[in-house]
C-alpha positions in Angstrom: -17.9 7.4 25.5 -17.3 4.1 27.1 -14.3 2.0 26.2 -16.2 -0.4 23.9 -17.6 2.5 21.8 -14.1 4.2 21.6 -12.5 1.0 20.4 -15.3 0.5 17.8 -14.8 4.1 16.5 -11.0 3.6 16.5 -11.2 0.4 14.4 -13.7 2.0 12.0 -11.4 4.9 11.3 -8.2 3.0 11.4 -7.7 2.6 7.6 -8.3 6.4 7.1 -5.9 7.0 9.9 -3.2 4.9 8.2 -3.8 6.8 4.9 -3.7 10.2 6.8 -7.2 11.1 5.7 -8.6 12.1 9.1 -8.7 15.6 10.6 -5.9 16.6 13.0 -8.1 16.5 16.0 -9.2 13.0 15.2 -5.6 11.9 14.4 -4.5 13.2 17.8 -7.3 11.3 19.6 -6.5 8.1 17.7 -2.8 8.4 18.5 -3.7 8.9 22.2 -6.2 6.0 22.1 -3.7 3.7 20.4 -1.1 4.3 23.0 -3.4 3.6 25.9 -5.5 0.7 24.6 -3.9 -2.8 24.3 -6.7 -4.2 22.3 -6.5 -1.5 19.6 -2.7 -1.8 19.5 -3.0 -5.5 18.6 -6.0 -5.0 16.3 -4.2 -2.2 14.4 -1.2 -4.5 13.8 -3.5 -7.2 12.5 -5.0 -4.8 9.9 -1.7 -3.5 8.6 -0.6 -6.8 7.0 -4.0 -8.0 6.0 -4.0 -9.0 2.3 -7.8 -9.1 2.1 -7.9 -5.3 2.9 -5.4 -4.6 0.2 -7.4 -6.7 -2.3 -10.6 -4.8 -1.4 -8.9 -1.5 -1.9 -7.7 -2.6 -5.4 -11.3 -3.7 -6.3 -12.8 -0.5 -5.1 -10.2 1.5 -7.0 -11.0 -0.5 -10.2 -14.7 0.1 -9.7 -14.1 3.8 -9.3 -12.1 3.9 -12.5 -14.7 2.0 -14.4 -17.5 4.2 -13.1 -15.7 7.4 -13.9 -14.8 6.1 -17.4 -18.4 5.2 -18.1 -19.6 8.6 -16.8 -17.1 10.4 -19.0 -18.2 8.4 -22.1 -21.8 9.2 -21.3 -21.0 12.9 -20.9 -19.1 13.1 -24.2 -21.8 11.2 -26.0 -24.4 13.5 -24.6 -22.5 16.6 -25.7 -21.9 15.1 -29.2 -25.6 14.3 -29.6 -26.6 17.8 -28.5 -24.3 19.4 -31.0 -25.3 17.0 -33.8 -29.0 17.6 -33.1 -28.6 21.4 -33.3 -27.0 21.3 -36.8 
């Protein structure tokens, strides 16, 4: 990979790296890349305190909760209707 591609991959995975949701091999590569690349060191620091990213995470979490709640209601309603129909 060339340097530009490496930096793009690093920045794409940076949030997962912060949350420790990458594999060990990827984590080691990212640590090594962060130490050697000045651009990614500065970009990583910019992302850490970015309130827009924090707001996006909260919105996504809210959407996930809403989706799972609706799915659960639908599932319970389906079970109830199946039992009611069989009686």
